[in-house]
C-alpha positions in Angstrom: -36.7 81.5 109.6 -35.6 78.0 109.4 -31.9 77.3 109.8 -30.1 75.9 106.7 -27.9 72.7 107.6 -25.8 71.3 105.1 -26.2 67.4 104.5 -23.0 65.4 105.6 -20.7 64.3 103.1 -17.7 61.9 103.4 -15.8 59.4 101.3 -12.7 57.5 101.9 -10.1 57.4 99.3 -7.6 54.6 99.3 -3.8 54.2 97.5 -4.7 50.7 96.2 -7.2 48.4 95.2 -9.2 46.4 97.8 -9.4 49.7 100.2 -5.3 49.0 101.4 -2.6 51.4 101.6 -2.7 54.8 102.7 -6.3 56.6 102.9 -7.5 59.9 102.7 -10.9 61.0 104.2 -12.6 63.8 101.9 -15.6 65.8 103.3 -15.5 68.9 101.2 -14.7 69.7 97.7 -10.8 69.2 96.8 -9.8 70.7 93.4 -6.9 69.1 93.5 -5.9 65.9 95.8 -2.5 67.0 96.7 -0.5 63.7 97.6 -3.1 61.8 96.6 -3.1 63.3 93.0 -3.0 59.8 90.4 -2.6 57.4 93.6 -6.1 56.8 94.2 -7.3 53.1 93.5 -10.5 52.2 95.6 -13.1 54.2 97.7 -15.9 53.8 100.2 -18.6 56.4 100.2 -19.7 57.0 103.9 -22.2 60.0 103.1 -23.3 61.7 100.0 -22.9 61.5 96.4 -19.3 62.3 94.6 -17.5 62.8 91.2 -14.2 61.7 91.1 -12.2 63.3 87.9 -9.3 62.6 85.9 -7.9 66.1 85.9 -7.6 68.8 88.4 -10.4 71.4 88.8 -13.1 69.1 88.1 -12.3 68.3 84.4 -11.7 65.5 82.0 -12.8 61.8 82.6 -15.5 61.7 85.3 -16.8 58.7 87.9 -19.8 59.1 90.1 -19.4 57.8 93.1 -22.7 56.6 95.2 -23.8 56.9 98.9 -23.1 53.9 101.1 -21.2 52.1 98.0 -17.9 50.4 98.0 -15.4 50.4 95.0 -12.8 48.0 95.2 -11.4 49.5 92.1 -12.1 52.3 89.8 -12.4 51.1 86.3 -10.5 53.8 84.1 -9.7 56.0 87.0 -7.0 53.8 88.8 -4.3 55.9 89.7 -5.2 58.7 87.6 -7.7 60.8 90.0 -7.1 64.2 90.2 -10.0 66.1 92.0 -13.0 65.3 93.7 -16.2 67.4 94.5 -19.8 66.5 96.2 -22.5 66.3 93.7 
């Protein structure tokens, strides 16, 4: 029987556009972004694909963030993101 091993997942969210300001590195689903709620303006996706949402608990407007991509701004979600999960 093979051991199940989850695929690594990691995204860094930034407070300001162009990867500046405070940052938050996420490795697990977050139904609420806590201190980063409504403060995310750019992102770097290190591993895995992610969905960023405008509301808590994965609802509202959604933006897909793809592995290996850098988003210097988040059109439609700048300063409004409230949750994120791995897809």
